[in-house]
LOBAMI-37718 format. One line per field, with one value per residue (C-alpha): residue number from 1; x, y, z; residue in one letter. Coordinates in steps of 0.05 Angstrom, whole numbers, plus 5000, padded with zeros to 4 digits. Layout:
N
i: [NUM, ...]
X: [X, ...]
Y: [Y, ...]
Z: [Z, ...]
aa: [A, ...]
This chain:
504
i: [1, 2, 3, 4, 5, 6, 7, 8, 9, 10, 11, 12, 13, 14, 15, 16, 17, 18, 19, 20, 21, 22, 23, 24, 25, 26, 27, 28, 29, 30, 31, 32, 33, 34, 35, 36, 37, 38, 39, 40, 41, 42, 43, 44, 45, 46, 47, 48, 49, 50, 51, 52, 53, 54, 55, 56, 57, 58, 59, 60, 61, 62, 63, 64, 65, 66, 67, 68, 69, 70, 71, 72, 73, 74, 75, 76, 77, 78, 79, 80, 81, 82, 83, 84, 85, 86, 87, 88, 89, 90, 91, 92, 93, 94, 95, 96, 97, 98, 99, 100, 101, 102, 103, 104, 105, 106, 107, 108, 109, 110, 111, 112, 113, 114, 115, 116, 117, 118, 119, 120, 121, 122, 123, 124, 125, 126, 127, 128, 129, 130, 131, 132, 133, 134, 135, 136, 137, 138, 139, 140, 141, 142, 143, 144, 145, 146, 147, 148, 149, 150, 151, 152, 153, 154, 155, 156, 157, 158, 159, 160, 161, 162, 163, 164, 165, 166, 167, 168, 169, 170, 171, 172, 173, 174, 175, 176, 177, 178, 179, 180, 181, 182, 183, 184, 185, 186, 187, 188, 189, 190, 191, 192, 193, 194, 195, 196, 197, 198, 199, 200, 201, 202, 203, 204, 205, 206, 207, 208, 209, 210, 211, 212, 213, 214, 215, 216, 217, 218, 219, 220, 221, 222, 223, 224, 225, 226, 227, 228, 229, 230, 231, 232, 233, 234, 235, 236, 237, 238, 239, 240, 241, 242, 243, 244, 245, 246, 247, 248, 249, 250, 251, 252, 253, 254, 255, 256, 257, 258, 259, 260, 261, 262, 263, 264, 265, 266, 267, 268, 269, 270, 271, 272, 273, 274, 275, 276, 277, 278, 279, 280, 281, 282, 283, 284, 285, 286, 287, 288, 289, 290, 291, 292, 293, 294, 295, 296, 297, 298, 299, 300, 301, 302, 303, 304, 305, 306, 307, 308, 309, 310, 311, 312, 313, 314, 315, 316, 317, 318, 319, 320, 321, 322, 323, 324, 325, 326, 327, 328, 329, 330, 331, 332, 333, 334, 335, 336, 337, 338, 339, 340, 341, 342, 343, 344, 345, 346, 347, 348, 349, 350, 351, 352, 353, 354, 355, 356, 357, 358, 359, 360, 361, 362, 363, 364, 365, 366, 367, 368, 369, 370, 371, 372, 373, 374, 375, 376, 377, 378, 379, 380, 381, 382, 383, 384, 385, 386, 387, 388, 389, 390, 391, 392, 393, 394, 395, 396, 397, 398, 399, 400, 401, 402, 403, 404, 405, 406, 407, 408, 409, 410, 411, 412, 413, 414, 415, 416, 417, 418, 419, 420, 421, 422, 423, 424, 425, 426, 427, 428, 429, 430, 431, 432, 433, 434, 435, 436, 437, 438, 439, 440, 441, 442, 443, 444, 445, 446, 447, 448, 449, 450, 451, 452, 453, 454, 455, 456, 457, 458, 459, 460, 461, 462, 463, 464, 465, 466, 467, 468, 469, 470, 471, 472, 473, 474, 475, 476, 477, 478, 479, 480, 481, 482, 483, 484, 485, 486, 487, 488, 489, 490, 491, 492, 493, 494, 495, 496, 497, 498, 499, 500, 501, 502, 503, 504]
X: [3180, 3144, 3142, 3218, 3215, 3171, 3217, 3285, 3247, 3225, 3299, 3321, 3271, 3321, 3336, 3280, 3201, 3140, 3090, 3016, 2975, 2904, 2846, 2783, 2767, 2843, 2869, 2827, 2852, 2918, 2914, 2884, 2940, 2996, 2968, 2954, 3025, 3061, 3015, 3048, 3120, 3109, 3088, 3152, 3195, 3208, 3209, 3146, 3164, 3097, 3065, 3001, 2978, 2908, 2890, 2859, 2899, 2863, 2795, 2790, 2792, 2719, 2691, 2688, 2750, 2749, 2781, 2848, 2839, 2854, 2917, 2987, 3021, 2992, 3008, 3083, 3091, 3054, 3099, 3166, 3138, 3133, 3202, 3239, 3312, 3296, 3343, 3299, 3225, 3177, 3119, 3052, 3001, 2929, 2882, 2828, 2810, 2880, 2854, 2870, 2918, 2937, 2972, 2998, 3039, 3065, 3090, 3110, 3157, 3183, 3204, 3251, 3285, 3298, 3355, 3312, 3241, 3213, 3135, 3082, 3014, 2952, 2889, 2838, 2829, 2866, 2926, 2908, 2845, 2883, 2856, 2887, 2866, 2911, 2922, 2932, 2996, 3027, 3058, 3041, 2975, 2956, 2966, 3032, 3051, 3029, 3061, 3132, 3120, 3104, 3172, 3209, 3171, 3212, 3269, 3239, 3248, 3176, 3115, 3043, 2995, 2926, 2883, 2816, 2757, 2706, 2647, 2627, 2552, 2534, 2567, 2630, 2625, 2699, 2695, 2670, 2709, 2762, 2773, 2769, 2814, 2864, 2864, 2867, 2930, 2963, 2959, 2987, 3052, 3056, 3049, 3097, 3151, 3136, 3142, 3206, 3234, 3219, 3203, 3252, 3191, 3215, 3172, 3146, 3087, 3054, 3057, 3022, 2968, 2962, 2955, 2900, 2861, 2862, 2817, 2775, 2751, 2741, 2697, 2660, 2647, 2624, 2571, 2549, 2507, 2466, 2401, 2427, 2461, 2400, 2360, 2409, 2411, 2325, 2331, 2385, 2337, 2278, 2308, 2334, 2266, 2236, 2286, 2320, 2399, 2441, 2495, 2558, 2592, 2657, 2714, 2788, 2801, 2739, 2714, 2755, 2716, 2652, 2684, 2710, 2640, 2602, 2645, 2636, 2555, 2564, 2599, 2569, 2500, 2492, 2477, 2477, 2534, 2475, 2443, 2501, 2554, 2610, 2636, 2700, 2717, 2773, 2761, 2826, 2871, 2846, 2845, 2919, 2919, 2975, 2940, 2910, 2846, 2797, 2735, 2750, 2725, 2657, 2604, 2620, 2687, 2656, 2673, 2684, 2623, 2622, 2602, 2545, 2526, 2524, 2495, 2459, 2432, 2386, 2351, 2345, 2274, 2249, 2259, 2336, 2384, 2448, 2506, 2555, 2619, 2668, 2712, 2710, 2780, 2753, 2722, 2661, 2629, 2637, 2595, 2537, 2534, 2528, 2477, 2438, 2441, 2417, 2358, 2327, 2319, 2315, 2296, 2336, 2398, 2446, 2517, 2576, 2616, 2680, 2711, 2750, 2733, 2777, 2802, 2820, 2855, 2904, 2926, 2938, 2956, 3011, 2957, 2983, 2945, 2925, 2854, 2844, 2863, 2809, 2756, 2769, 2758, 2692, 2669, 2682, 2639, 2579, 2584, 2589, 2530, 2487, 2498, 2495, 2427, 2401, 2407, 2382, 2319, 2315, 2320, 2394, 2403, 2376, 2389, 2446, 2480, 2495, 2447, 2460, 2539, 2569, 2603, 2659, 2721, 2742, 2734, 2658, 2643, 2661, 2629, 2564, 2564, 2574, 2520, 2469, 2487, 2476, 2408, 2377, 2403, 2417, 2480, 2540, 2535, 2460, 2480, 2532, 2486, 2429, 2484, 2505, 2433, 2423, 2497, 2478, 2399, 2377, 2339, 2391, 2458, 2497, 2567, 2610, 2585, 2590, 2661, 2688, 2731, 2715, 2744, 2699, 2637, 2659, 2671, 2599, 2574, 2595, 2538, 2488, 2448, 2413, 2448, 2446, 2378, 2353, 2392, 2364, 2289, 2298, 2323, 2277, 2212, 2230, 2204, 2233, 2288, 2231, 2186, 2239, 2254, 2180, 2169, 2227, 2205, 2139, 2172, 2249, 2255, 2268, 2227, 2170, 2183, 2183, 2118, 2086, 2107, 2079, 2012, 2011]
Y: [1096, 1095, 1172, 1177, 1136, 1188, 1243, 1212, 1198, 1273, 1297, 1252, 1250, 1237, 1167, 1158, 1144, 1132, 1085, 1078, 1023, 0993, 0967, 1000, 1053, 1036, 1055, 1117, 1142, 1124, 1170, 1229, 1220, 1220, 1276, 1316, 1311, 1318, 1383, 1406, 1396, 1433, 1491, 1489, 1481, 1406, 1352, 1305, 1242, 1203, 1155, 1110, 1050, 1027, 0955, 0963, 1029, 1097, 1074, 1048, 1119, 1127, 1054, 0988, 0947, 0886, 0833, 0853, 0854, 0782, 0786, 0782, 0782, 0848, 0881, 0864, 0887, 0952, 0962, 0950, 0998, 1053, 1042, 1031, 1064, 1082, 1064, 1066, 1055, 1063, 1016, 1025, 0978, 0986, 0930, 0946, 0872, 0844, 0806, 0841, 0790, 0849, 0879, 0816, 0805, 0872, 0864, 0793, 0825, 0880, 0825, 0794, 0853, 0886, 0934, 0970, 0963, 0978, 0951, 0978, 0946, 0986, 0947, 0941, 0872, 0829, 0798, 0732, 0746, 0766, 0721, 0651, 0623, 0604, 0653, 0644, 0625, 0639, 0596, 0644, 0674, 0737, 0708, 0681, 0748, 0785, 0730, 0749, 0823, 0818, 0783, 0834, 0887, 0877, 0900, 0958, 0928, 0924, 0963, 0933, 0988, 0955, 0986, 0966, 1008, 0966, 0950, 0986, 1025, 0974, 0913, 0901, 0974, 0988, 1053, 1084, 1075, 1032, 1087, 1148, 1118, 1100, 1176, 1202, 1152, 1162, 1241, 1234, 1201, 1244, 1300, 1285, 1270, 1330, 1383, 1343, 1345, 1425, 1459, 1415, 1397, 1340, 1273, 1263, 1225, 1286, 1316, 1254, 1260, 1343, 1315, 1264, 1310, 1362, 1310, 1298, 1368, 1365, 1303, 1336, 1392, 1357, 1325, 1383, 1402, 1334, 1365, 1391, 1324, 1288, 1334, 1321, 1242, 1247, 1289, 1241, 1181, 1205, 1224, 1153, 1121, 1162, 1134, 1201, 1217, 1256, 1296, 1321, 1390, 1397, 1445, 1431, 1371, 1363, 1348, 1283, 1261, 1271, 1228, 1178, 1170, 1169, 1105, 1065, 1066, 1011, 0953, 0974, 0979, 0945, 1021, 1047, 1106, 1153, 1138, 1185, 1222, 1268, 1322, 1366, 1436, 1433, 1363, 1318, 1378, 1388, 1308, 1300, 1226, 1185, 1164, 1236, 1245, 1182, 1208, 1165, 1105, 1126, 1166, 1142, 1185, 1243, 1281, 1363, 1414, 1422, 1350, 1363, 1422, 1393, 1325, 1317, 1394, 1391, 1330, 1341, 1353, 1379, 1306, 1306, 1327, 1370, 1380, 1438, 1422, 1479, 1518, 1596, 1602, 1573, 1615, 1629, 1672, 1612, 1568, 1622, 1624, 1538, 1549, 1596, 1547, 1490, 1527, 1535, 1456, 1439, 1464, 1415, 1441, 1436, 1461, 1425, 1488, 1493, 1559, 1585, 1635, 1702, 1675, 1610, 1633, 1683, 1633, 1564, 1594, 1539, 1479, 1417, 1370, 1421, 1453, 1423, 1353, 1362, 1389, 1328, 1285, 1325, 1327, 1245, 1235, 1270, 1240, 1169, 1184, 1216, 1158, 1105, 1140, 1146, 1066, 1049, 1087, 1063, 0986, 0969, 0950, 0881, 0865, 0915, 0883, 0905, 0860, 0884, 0870, 0856, 0785, 0801, 0778, 0722, 0761, 0785, 0714, 0691, 0747, 0735, 0664, 0680, 0734, 0686, 0634, 0680, 0720, 0658, 0605, 0553, 0511, 0536, 0492, 0503, 0587, 0574, 0532, 0581, 0639, 0594, 0585, 0659, 0668, 0623, 0643, 0570, 0520, 0465, 0466, 0427, 0383, 0436, 0495, 0464, 0437, 0507, 0548, 0619, 0657, 0628, 0649, 0719, 0724, 0705, 0754, 0821, 0810, 0799, 0840, 0833, 0766, 0765, 0789, 0739, 0684, 0704, 0710, 0640, 0613, 0649, 0625, 0563, 0599, 0590, 0637, 0666, 0675, 0714, 0756, 0777, 0794, 0835, 0872, 0886, 0904, 0923, 0922, 0853, 0845, 0875, 0828, 0769, 0790, 0791, 0715, 0702, 0731, 0695]
Z: [4700, 4624, 4637, 4637, 4576, 4543, 4566, 4531, 4468, 4461, 4479, 4420, 4363, 4304, 4332, 4371, 4363, 4407, 4373, 4400, 4370, 4382, 4347, 4337, 4397, 4424, 4351, 4345, 4416, 4392, 4329, 4375, 4426, 4378, 4337, 4398, 4428, 4362, 4348, 4417, 4399, 4330, 4374, 4414, 4344, 4359, 4315, 4319, 4360, 4359, 4311, 4311, 4287, 4274, 4256, 4186, 4168, 4166, 4145, 4213, 4240, 4210, 4201, 4225, 4201, 4252, 4212, 4209, 4288, 4282, 4252, 4290, 4234, 4200, 4267, 4262, 4184, 4209, 4262, 4225, 4167, 4218, 4256, 4200, 4214, 4288, 4339, 4406, 4400, 4456, 4432, 4471, 4451, 4477, 4482, 4537, 4551, 4538, 4477, 4407, 4363, 4325, 4389, 4416, 4354, 4360, 4429, 4420, 4363, 4412, 4460, 4412, 4406, 4469, 4449, 4406, 4432, 4496, 4501, 4542, 4545, 4569, 4587, 4638, 4645, 4711, 4677, 4690, 4645, 4585, 4527, 4520, 4451, 4398, 4347, 4268, 4255, 4320, 4374, 4426, 4457, 4493, 4558, 4547, 4521, 4587, 4630, 4596, 4600, 4670, 4687, 4640, 4681, 4744, 4711, 4675, 4609, 4593, 4628, 4643, 4654, 4677, 4730, 4746, 4724, 4739, 4692, 4635, 4639, 4574, 4589, 4538, 4510, 4527, 4477, 4542, 4613, 4576, 4523, 4575, 4618, 4561, 4536, 4611, 4627, 4568, 4568, 4644, 4618, 4559, 4596, 4654, 4602, 4559, 4621, 4645, 4575, 4556, 4627, 4666, 4715, 4749, 4747, 4817, 4851, 4868, 4797, 4773, 4820, 4805, 4729, 4752, 4794, 4734, 4700, 4756, 4754, 4679, 4697, 4753, 4718, 4656, 4698, 4734, 4671, 4680, 4655, 4596, 4573, 4591, 4541, 4490, 4501, 4494, 4437, 4401, 4422, 4390, 4325, 4317, 4339, 4288, 4232, 4231, 4242, 4289, 4268, 4304, 4273, 4304, 4304, 4320, 4367, 4392, 4323, 4325, 4381, 4342, 4286, 4333, 4371, 4313, 4279, 4343, 4328, 4275, 4308, 4374, 4362, 4279, 4263, 4197, 4179, 4172, 4238, 4275, 4234, 4249, 4210, 4224, 4201, 4152, 4131, 4117, 4122, 4199, 4216, 4184, 4178, 4154, 4088, 4074, 4044, 4046, 4008, 3944, 3987, 3991, 4031, 4096, 4086, 4069, 4138, 4120, 4134, 4063, 4057, 4111, 4077, 4006, 4020, 4086, 4102, 4043, 4070, 4142, 4175, 4245, 4268, 4262, 4317, 4305, 4357, 4347, 4385, 4394, 4439, 4455, 4412, 4356, 4300, 4338, 4277, 4233, 4286, 4290, 4212, 4214, 4264, 4223, 4162, 4209, 4245, 4170, 4169, 4242, 4305, 4349, 4348, 4415, 4430, 4468, 4489, 4528, 4549, 4611, 4657, 4663, 4727, 4711, 4648, 4673, 4733, 4691, 4625, 4618, 4648, 4644, 4622, 4574, 4568, 4504, 4535, 4589, 4540, 4496, 4561, 4570, 4501, 4499, 4560, 4530, 4463, 4487, 4540, 4473, 4424, 4482, 4506, 4440, 4422, 4489, 4470, 4402, 4430, 4416, 4490, 4517, 4594, 4588, 4540, 4462, 4430, 4355, 4358, 4292, 4288, 4245, 4278, 4330, 4388, 4366, 4347, 4418, 4451, 4412, 4432, 4501, 4501, 4472, 4526, 4584, 4554, 4541, 4590, 4535, 4531, 4492, 4431, 4424, 4423, 4373, 4330, 4325, 4314, 4255, 4231, 4222, 4195, 4134, 4133, 4146, 4200, 4187, 4184, 4139, 4155, 4116, 4159, 4226, 4215, 4181, 4220, 4255, 4202, 4149, 4191, 4204, 4127, 4120, 4173, 4138, 4098, 4154, 4202, 4270, 4278, 4351, 4356, 4311, 4344, 4411, 4393, 4357, 4420, 4473, 4432, 4394, 4332, 4257, 4231, 4182, 4241, 4278, 4221, 4207, 4289, 4283, 4225, 4260, 4331, 4322, 4407, 4432, 4483, 4452, 4391, 4444, 4475, 4403, 4397, 4465, 4446, 4381]
aa: [M, S, D, Q, M, V, K, T, M, M, E, D, P, D, D, S, L, I, V, L, S, G, C, G, T, S, G, R, L, A, F, L, I, A, S, G, F, N, R, E, L, R, Q, L, N, Q, M, S, V, C, S, Y, I, I, A, G, G, D, R, A, L, L, S, S, Q, E, A, P, E, D, D, P, R, L, G, V, L, S, L, K, K, V, C, E, G, K, K, R, V, L, F, I, G, I, S, C, G, L, S, A, P, F, V, A, G, Q, L, D, F, C, L, Q, D, P, E, V, Y, T, P, V, L, V, G, F, N, P, A, H, Q, A, R, D, E, P, M, P, G, C, T, F, T, F, F, S, V, V, Q, R, M, Q, E, L, A, K, S, H, M, A, F, L, I, N, P, T, V, G, P, E, A, I, S, G, S, S, R, M, K, G, G, S, A, T, K, L, L, L, E, V, V, F, S, A, G, H, A, A, A, F, S, H, T, P, I, T, Y, E, G, I, L, Q, Y, M, R, A, Y, E, T, A, V, N, I, T, Y, A, H, R, E, G, I, T, A, L, V, E, S, A, G, Q, S, L, Q, R, G, R, C, V, C, Y, L, G, W, G, S, L, A, L, L, G, L, I, D, A, S, E, C, N, P, T, F, G, A, D, F, G, D, I, R, G, F, I, S, G, G, Y, R, Q, L, N, N, N, E, G, P, L, A, S, L, G, P, E, F, Y, I, A, H, E, D, F, L, L, L, V, L, P, N, L, S, D, Q, D, T, V, V, L, I, Y, T, H, S, D, D, V, S, E, V, V, K, M, A, C, L, V, R, E, K, T, S, I, L, H, A, V, C, H, Q, T, D, G, D, T, A, A, S, V, L, N, S, I, P, S, F, S, Q, Q, W, E, L, S, T, K, L, V, L, N, A, V, S, T, G, A, H, V, L, K, G, K, I, Y, Q, N, H, M, I, D, V, Q, V, T, N, S, K, L, Y, H, R, A, T, R, L, L, Q, K, L, S, G, C, P, E, S, R, C, E, E, A, L, L, K, V, L, Y, Q, M, D, E, L, S, A, D, I, T, S, S, D, I, T, T, H, T, R, T, A, R, N, R, S, R, V, V, P, L, A, L, V, C, L, L, T, G, C, S, L, V, E, A, E, S, Y, L, E, L, Q, P, I, I, R, E, A, I, A, L, I, D, K, A]
């Protein structure tokens, strides 16, 4: 039914709007999908009908902005602003864990005005596992919102899309399976609606399966290149181990996947923004985000190839890894020119290139989903493998968990506490105490600190690094915070640092 709604919206863009919203990776994918389908509509001389919202605004497209994710009222204000003057809105809220307060606030707002809003929730936890904790200034929880949507789904007044995709390769890293499933599902829905509206192709179960199989083929072709992906992961890992960098240089929509993957490394692995960076040919003109150029916000927001040539290339060495990301339809002469410039600085140059053979191009010229959408998924899979594998090799994963997670909102604060509890075997209260000691840089906590709310703690955490690794080392060894810091300076890999302490 949601694809029928998409068809209806596309046929009446003056009064209708499709809004995709999310936090972090989900918000970035909302931007990618909305931008892609608006681009297809413009190619048909149709009005754009899609818009996106990301918690923290456009700066969150390129850097971690996690505090706004906890604010349901901010989510509502963002939605009202985007939808002003529209008579029909299909709102698609994306929250892989069914947990983001920002999205919960938006869904609750939609449920209160069914004449205008049809809410859709996309996530990958079972409905009964939706977050059931109070949110600031709200009388509802994410779980209660899900319950109301389940009831309304019976009459097609709301939709809940939450298939089980199984555990992530790295526990809690929903940017991988969850992100890929989000892209695949929503593009299938949008493709079906698009084909029905403009090609008069009926929406059928078999047609949906055909779209899904196209993505399955893209996945199989991608992983048929296991040896090349492995070599790229090893190269990127060696660069990070040596304190050097990995740079993605992309063209067209594939470059957006490089920007997205790079932006996820700081909150996921505690990486510095310079460890893995993405650059796009055409810069902000090609990005075409709502708020326009963001370079004035600082170096994290320098994304054009010109920025790479001016600020990064002169400092590259033969220990840095550069990845070119393009398709055969891009300006290959420009790609070759860039490759020659990079070769003067480093021999570690890889390429992720997509193309069709002649027979395929002739037989599925109007492929749905489009080749670009399939190539985007393929690129996402490769780059996720590169950045994750490289950080595994650097020691940023402990017992299959993201250990250097940033503790900058309530979701991550609770995740950090649970992670410490699981890995140390200590009671929850002791794990939270160890976490707070690291946040406040003291071995004894005052009553003022222990009585403060989570918002105060996460605000303090913005200025701290290696929070969870330090707390874990203290819990596992009984050493002081100062001792834990000194050992992790000597050996950043946690299991190795613990071995040093045991020897001492």
